[in-house]
C-alpha positions as CSV (number, residue, x, y, z in Angstrom):
1,R,74.0,22.2,-194.9
2,N,76.3,25.0,-195.9
3,K,78.4,22.6,-197.9
4,G,79.2,22.7,-201.6
5,V,79.1,20.0,-204.3
6,L,81.1,19.9,-207.6
7,V,78.6,18.5,-210.1
8,I,79.9,17.0,-213.3
9,G,77.8,17.4,-216.5
10,G,75.2,20.0,-217.3
11,G,72.8,18.0,-219.4
12,I,69.1,17.8,-219.0
13,L,69.2,15.0,-216.5
14,Q,71.4,17.0,-214.1
15,Q,68.6,19.4,-213.2
16,V,67.3,16.9,-210.7
17,T,70.6,16.9,-208.8
18,L,70.8,20.7,-208.8
19,D,67.2,21.1,-207.6
20,L,67.8,18.5,-204.8
21,C,71.0,20.3,-203.7
22,R,69.1,23.6,-203.4
23,K,66.4,21.8,-201.4
24,L,69.2,20.5,-199.1
25,S,70.9,23.9,-198.8
26,L,73.9,22.6,-200.7
27,K,75.8,25.1,-203.0
28,T,76.4,23.7,-206.5
29,F,79.4,24.2,-208.8
30,L,78.3,22.8,-212.2
31,V,81.0,21.7,-214.7
32,D,80.3,21.5,-218.4
33,G,82.2,22.3,-221.6
34,D,79.1,23.8,-223.2
35,V,78.5,27.4,-221.9
36,N,74.8,27.0,-223.0
37,C,74.2,23.6,-221.4
38,Y,70.7,22.8,-220.3
39,S,71.2,22.8,-216.5
40,K,73.4,25.8,-216.2
41,I,70.6,28.1,-215.0
42,Y,69.8,25.7,-212.1
43,A,73.3,25.8,-210.6
44,D,74.6,28.3,-208.1
45,H,77.9,28.6,-209.9
46,F,79.1,27.5,-213.4
47,I,82.5,26.3,-214.5
48,N,83.0,26.3,-218.2
49,V,85.4,23.4,-218.5
50,D,85.1,20.2,-220.6
51,F,85.1,17.6,-217.9
52,R,87.5,15.5,-220.0
53,Q,90.2,18.2,-219.4
54,T,91.0,16.2,-216.2
55,E,94.0,18.1,-214.8
56,L,92.5,21.5,-215.5
57,L,89.4,20.5,-213.7
58,L,91.3,19.0,-210.9
59,N,93.3,22.2,-210.3
60,K,90.1,24.2,-210.2
61,A,88.5,21.7,-207.8
62,K,91.6,21.9,-205.5
63,D,91.2,25.7,-205.4
64,L,87.5,25.4,-204.5
65,K,88.3,22.9,-201.8
66,E,91.1,25.0,-200.3
67,R,88.6,27.9,-200.1
68,G,86.2,25.7,-198.3
69,L,83.6,25.8,-201.1
70,I,83.2,22.2,-202.1
71,H,83.0,19.0,-200.0
72,A,81.9,16.4,-202.6
73,V,82.0,15.6,-206.3
74,F,79.0,14.1,-207.9
75,T,77.3,13.1,-211.1
76,Q,74.2,11.0,-212.1
77,G,73.0,9.9,-215.4
78,T,76.3,11.1,-217.0
79,D,78.9,8.7,-218.2
80,A,81.6,10.2,-216.0
81,E,81.8,7.8,-213.0
82,H,85.6,7.3,-213.5
83,L,86.2,11.1,-213.5
84,V,84.1,11.5,-210.4
85,A,86.0,8.7,-208.7
86,Y,89.4,10.2,-209.7
87,L,88.5,13.7,-208.5
88,A,87.2,12.3,-205.2
89,K,90.4,10.3,-204.6
90,E,92.6,13.3,-205.4
91,L,90.5,15.7,-203.3
92,D,90.2,13.2,-200.4
93,F,86.4,13.2,-200.7
94,H,84.1,10.2,-200.4
95,G,83.6,8.3,-203.6
96,M,83.7,5.0,-205.5
97,N,87.0,3.3,-205.8
98,Y,88.7,4.6,-209.0
99,E,89.6,1.2,-210.4
100,A,86.1,0.0,-209.8
101,A,84.7,3.0,-211.7
102,M,87.1,2.3,-214.6
103,N,85.9,-1.3,-214.6
104,C,82.5,0.0,-215.3
105,N,83.3,2.9,-217.7
106,N,85.6,0.9,-219.9
107,K,83.4,-1.7,-221.7
108,L,86.4,-3.9,-222.6
109,R,87.6,-4.1,-219.0
110,C,84.1,-4.8,-217.8
111,R,83.5,-7.5,-220.4
112,K,86.8,-9.2,-219.6
113,L,86.1,-9.3,-215.9
114,I,82.6,-10.7,-216.1
115,Y,83.7,-13.2,-218.8
116,D,86.7,-14.4,-216.8
117,S,84.6,-14.7,-213.7
118,S,82.0,-16.8,-215.7
119,L,79.3,-14.4,-214.7
120,D,78.6,-14.0,-218.4
121,K,80.3,-16.0,-221.2
122,T,79.2,-14.0,-224.2
123,P,81.9,-14.4,-226.9
124,Y,83.8,-11.2,-227.6
125,F,87.0,-9.8,-228.9
126,S,88.6,-6.3,-229.3
127,A,90.7,-4.5,-231.9
128,S,92.7,-1.3,-231.6
129,S,92.9,-0.6,-235.3
130,K,91.2,-1.5,-238.6
131,S,94.2,-3.5,-239.7
132,E,94.1,-5.5,-236.4
133,L,90.4,-6.1,-236.9
134,K,91.0,-7.3,-240.5
135,N,93.5,-9.8,-239.3
136,L,91.2,-11.1,-236.6
137,L,88.4,-11.5,-239.1
138,V,90.4,-14.2,-241.0
139,E,89.8,-16.7,-238.2
140,L,86.3,-15.5,-237.2
141,D,83.6,-18.1,-237.6
142,D,80.4,-17.0,-239.5
143,N,78.4,-18.3,-236.5
144,F,79.6,-15.3,-234.6
145,F,77.1,-13.1,-236.5
146,P,74.9,-11.2,-235.8
147,C,77.2,-9.2,-233.5
148,Y,77.6,-5.7,-232.2
149,I,80.6,-3.4,-232.6
150,K,80.9,-0.9,-229.8
151,P,83.2,1.9,-228.6
152,V,84.9,1.0,-225.4
153,N,83.9,4.1,-223.4
154,N,80.7,5.8,-224.4
155,S,77.0,5.7,-223.5
156,A,73.5,5.9,-224.9
157,S,74.5,3.4,-227.7
158,R,76.6,6.0,-229.4
159,G,78.7,4.3,-232.0
160,V,77.1,0.9,-231.5
161,K,76.2,-1.0,-234.6
162,R,74.6,-4.4,-235.3
163,V,76.4,-6.1,-238.1
164,L,75.8,-9.3,-240.1
165,T,78.9,-9.9,-242.1
166,K,82.7,-9.6,-241.9
167,I,82.8,-6.8,-244.5
168,E,80.1,-4.8,-242.7
169,L,82.0,-5.3,-239.4
170,L,85.3,-4.1,-240.9
171,N,83.6,-1.1,-242.6
172,S,82.1,0.0,-239.3
173,F,85.4,0.3,-237.5
174,E,86.0,4.1,-238.1
175,E,82.4,5.1,-237.2
176,T,82.5,3.2,-233.9
177,S,86.1,4.1,-233.0
178,E,85.4,7.8,-233.4
179,N,82.8,7.6,-230.7
180,N,85.5,6.8,-228.1
181,Y,87.0,9.3,-225.7
182,G,90.8,9.1,-225.7
183,E,90.7,5.5,-227.1
184,N,90.9,3.8,-230.5
185,A,89.8,0.3,-229.5
186,V,86.5,-1.2,-230.3
187,I,84.8,-4.3,-228.7
188,V,82.9,-6.8,-230.7
189,E,80.3,-9.0,-229.0
190,K,78.1,-11.8,-230.3
191,E,74.5,-10.7,-230.1
192,I,72.5,-11.7,-227.0
193,F,68.8,-12.3,-227.8
194,G,66.0,-11.4,-225.3
195,N,64.3,-8.5,-223.6
196,E,66.4,-5.7,-222.2
197,I,66.1,-4.3,-218.7
198,S,67.7,-1.4,-216.8
199,V,68.5,-2.1,-213.2
200,D,69.3,0.5,-210.6
201,S,70.9,-0.1,-207.3
202,I,72.9,1.6,-204.5
203,V,76.0,-0.2,-203.2
204,I,77.0,0.5,-199.6
205,N,80.2,-1.2,-198.3
206,G,80.0,-3.7,-201.1
207,I,76.3,-4.7,-200.5
208,V,73.8,-4.1,-203.4
209,Y,70.5,-2.5,-202.4
210,P,67.8,-2.8,-205.0
211,C,66.3,0.3,-206.5
212,G,64.0,-1.0,-209.2
213,I,64.0,-2.6,-212.6
214,S,62.7,-1.1,-215.8
215,D,61.8,-2.8,-219.1
216,R,63.5,-1.1,-222.0
217,K,61.7,-0.5,-225.4
218,F,63.6,-0.3,-228.7
219,L,62.9,0.1,-232.4
220,V,63.7,-3.0,-234.4
221,K,67.5,-3.3,-234.2
222,N,68.3,-3.6,-237.9
223,K,71.5,-1.6,-237.5
224,Y,71.3,0.8,-234.6
225,A,70.0,0.3,-231.1
226,I,67.4,3.1,-230.7
227,Q,65.6,3.1,-227.4
228,T,62.2,4.7,-227.6
229,G,61.3,4.5,-223.9
230,S,61.1,2.3,-220.8
231,V,58.5,1.1,-218.3
232,T,58.7,0.7,-214.5
233,P,58.1,-1.6,-212.8
234,S,59.4,-4.5,-214.8
235,S,56.9,-7.1,-215.9
236,L,59.4,-9.9,-215.0
237,A,58.2,-12.5,-212.5
238,P,59.3,-11.7,-208.9
239,E,61.6,-14.7,-208.8
240,I,63.4,-13.5,-212.0
241,Q,63.8,-10.1,-210.5
242,S,65.3,-11.7,-207.5
243,N,67.7,-13.5,-209.7
244,V,68.6,-10.3,-211.5
245,Y,69.7,-8.7,-208.2
246,E,71.8,-11.8,-207.4
247,V,73.6,-11.1,-210.7
248,M,74.0,-7.4,-209.7
249,Q,75.5,-8.5,-206.4
250,K,78.0,-10.9,-208.1
251,A,78.8,-8.2,-210.6
252,A,79.5,-5.6,-208.0
253,T,81.8,-8.0,-206.2
254,T,83.6,-8.9,-209.5
255,L,84.0,-5.2,-210.6
256,Q,85.0,-4.2,-207.0
257,I,82.2,-1.7,-206.6
258,D,82.3,-0.5,-203.0
259,N,80.1,2.5,-202.6
260,G,77.9,4.5,-204.9
261,A,75.2,4.1,-207.5
262,F,75.5,0.9,-209.7
263,K,73.4,0.4,-212.9
264,G,73.1,-2.7,-215.0
265,D,71.8,-3.2,-218.5
266,L,70.9,-6.8,-218.7
267,I,68.9,-9.1,-221.0
268,I,66.5,-11.9,-220.2
269,N,66.1,-14.6,-222.9
270,E,63.1,-16.9,-223.5
271,N,64.4,-19.4,-220.9
272,N,64.6,-16.6,-218.3
273,E,68.4,-16.8,-218.4
274,I,70.1,-13.5,-217.6
275,G,72.7,-12.1,-219.9
276,I,74.9,-9.0,-219.3
277,I,75.2,-6.1,-221.7
278,E,77.1,-3.7,-219.5
279,F,77.3,-1.9,-216.1
280,A,77.8,1.7,-215.0
281,G,79.0,3.2,-211.8
282,R,76.2,5.7,-211.7
283,T,72.5,6.0,-211.8
284,S,70.5,5.2,-214.9
285,G,69.6,7.9,-217.5
286,G,66.4,8.3,-219.5
287,F,64.7,10.1,-216.6
288,D,64.5,6.6,-215.0
289,S,66.3,7.1,-211.7
290,Q,65.6,10.9,-211.8
291,F,61.8,10.8,-212.0
292,R,60.3,7.4,-212.8
293,K,61.5,5.2,-210.0
294,P,60.6,7.9,-207.5
295,L,57.1,8.0,-209.2
296,S,56.7,4.2,-209.3
297,F,58.1,3.4,-205.8
298,G,58.4,6.6,-203.8
299,I,62.2,6.2,-203.5
300,D,65.0,8.7,-204.0
301,I,68.0,7.1,-205.6
302,I,69.7,10.5,-206.3
303,K,69.5,11.5,-202.6
304,A,71.0,8.2,-201.5
305,A,73.9,8.5,-204.0
306,L,74.4,12.2,-203.0
307,D,74.6,11.3,-199.3
308,L,77.3,8.7,-200.1
309,S,79.4,11.3,-202.0
310,L,79.1,13.6,-198.9
311,G,80.1,10.8,-196.5
312,I,76.6,10.9,-194.9
313,D,75.0,7.7,-193.8
314,V,72.3,6.8,-196.3
315,D,68.7,7.2,-194.9
316,F,67.2,3.8,-195.9
317,R,63.8,5.4,-196.0
318,D,65.0,6.9,-199.3
319,L,65.4,3.3,-200.7
320,I,62.4,1.5,-199.2
321,P,59.4,1.3,-201.7
322,K,56.3,3.0,-200.4
323,W,53.9,2.3,-203.2
324,N,53.7,0.6,-206.6
325,K,52.6,2.6,-209.7
326,W,53.4,2.3,-213.3
327,S,55.6,4.9,-215.1
328,S,57.3,5.3,-218.4
329,T,59.5,7.5,-220.5
330,F,57.9,7.9,-223.9
331,S,59.4,9.5,-227.0
332,V,57.9,10.1,-230.5
333,V,60.4,9.1,-233.1
334,T,60.3,11.0,-236.5
335,E,62.1,10.8,-239.8
336,S,65.3,12.8,-240.2
337,G,65.2,16.2,-241.8
338,Q,64.2,19.8,-240.9
339,I,61.4,20.5,-238.4
340,S,58.9,22.9,-240.0
341,E,56.3,22.7,-237.3
342,I,55.6,21.3,-233.8
343,I,52.0,21.2,-232.8
344,G,50.4,19.9,-229.6
345,F,53.3,19.8,-227.2
346,D,51.6,22.0,-224.6
347,R,48.4,20.0,-225.0
348,C,50.4,16.8,-224.2
349,L,51.6,18.3,-221.0
350,K,48.0,18.7,-219.9
351,I,47.1,15.0,-220.5
352,K,46.1,13.3,-217.3
353,G,49.0,11.1,-216.3
354,V,51.8,13.2,-218.0
355,Y,54.1,14.2,-215.2
356,K,56.7,16.1,-217.2
357,G,57.6,16.7,-220.8
358,F,60.8,17.9,-222.6
359,M,61.3,19.1,-226.1
360,T,65.0,19.8,-226.9
361,L,64.5,20.9,-230.6
362,K,62.3,23.6,-232.1
363,S,60.9,24.6,-235.5
364,G,63.8,25.1,-237.9
365,D,66.1,22.7,-236.2
366,T,67.4,19.5,-237.9
367,V,66.6,16.0,-236.8
368,S,69.6,13.9,-237.5
369,Q,69.4,10.3,-238.6
370,M,68.6,8.2,-235.6
371,K,71.8,6.2,-234.7
372,D,71.7,6.2,-231.0
373,C,69.5,6.8,-227.9
374,A,70.9,10.3,-227.3
375,Q,69.4,11.7,-230.5
376,R,65.8,11.6,-229.2
377,F,64.5,15.1,-228.9
378,N,61.2,14.7,-227.0
379,Y,60.5,13.0,-223.8
380,F,57.3,12.5,-221.8
381,I,57.3,11.2,-218.2
382,C,54.0,9.3,-217.7
383,V,52.5,7.7,-214.6
384,G,49.4,5.5,-214.2
385,S,47.8,3.1,-211.8
386,N,48.4,0.1,-214.2
387,L,50.1,-0.8,-217.4
388,D,46.9,-0.5,-219.6
389,E,46.4,3.1,-218.3
390,L,50.0,3.9,-219.1
391,K,49.7,2.6,-222.6
392,K,46.6,4.8,-223.1
393,I,48.5,7.9,-222.0
394,E,51.3,7.1,-224.4
395,A,48.8,6.6,-227.2
396,E,47.1,9.9,-226.5
397,I,50.5,11.7,-226.6
398,A,51.3,10.0,-230.0
399,N,47.9,11.2,-231.4
400,T,48.3,14.8,-230.0
401,L,51.9,15.6,-230.8
402,K,52.3,16.5,-234.5
403,I,55.9,17.1,-235.8
404,T,56.2,18.0,-239.4
405,I,59.5,17.2,-241.1
406,I,60.6,18.7,-244.4
407,N,63.7,18.3,-246.5
408,K,63.8,14.6,-245.4
409,K,67.1,12.9,-245.5
């Protein structure tokens, strides 16, 4: 109480953090480069700085600390764990080890560590320029395809493409590289086939504590990886879920994760073997850790992670499941073009089982071609007593929400 928290990132997911801080009597200082960011109105104070302006932000944070206004730095659902770790280190606050955070944030570092440790042996390579990639392709076997080309440090599948040929891979370099922050390199990985899951956990003194697994849902991945939603709890057999958390523990050790939220995107093949896509030193996005795992299990991952950032002992009652319900994040995907009309959104919010809904575009706005998960513009958080009930809720939303697109692209 009577402490302050520097919160990084003002996107839609951060509202949960700000609401929780207010409930705990913590003052919030929200940082975002967009003066009109979604969560600005929920913060006590707003700092209009792009959080990638690291030294400028550090100087402002030092000033706030010297004035006794902040006592922790925090984010969740935002791809900034390395920045949070850096600021915490420089400010002498509690936080994840900086090198560990970088091991998560940089996909190339992450892939190399898990490959070298034999935790996952997915074939991969990297290139820092188109000419380097062209040279590497000379020796590349055609059996490497299909594969994915990815930026080394972004999230929500931005810049990620599934490619089938060497020419397509080479021609994708610029688009993917441009989705990096302060980097030119791309990583190319052979495709792993199976069902994707999102795994939340809290790491305390190097020990991984489970916080739930969600099954991710995608459109057919012809070129881009477009997630349309996810469901909690996972339908995986209990023994497979146990194996998943064994992998999470081994990964935390390999990546040197000591304290903080730790999220994994994993894949389960037809033989129930576990492959690794990537890890993040933060909570999951997609309203998963923010709303759905609390709805499904009665846990509070954000509270536990916030306590760690403040140097407070985690209350394990926040992490112990109290019930088991089914929840989902559901989005209606449209064609690209201009929105002429949105009908039925308010009616969707009144459907039994719809916990919350968000619409980030309005009539007159343009829907871009779907190339990544961040381009979704409507989200519904649903909860039901079983999976069949959940599917009926989603079907009712799909039948109720009418979005008319004109000037289609």
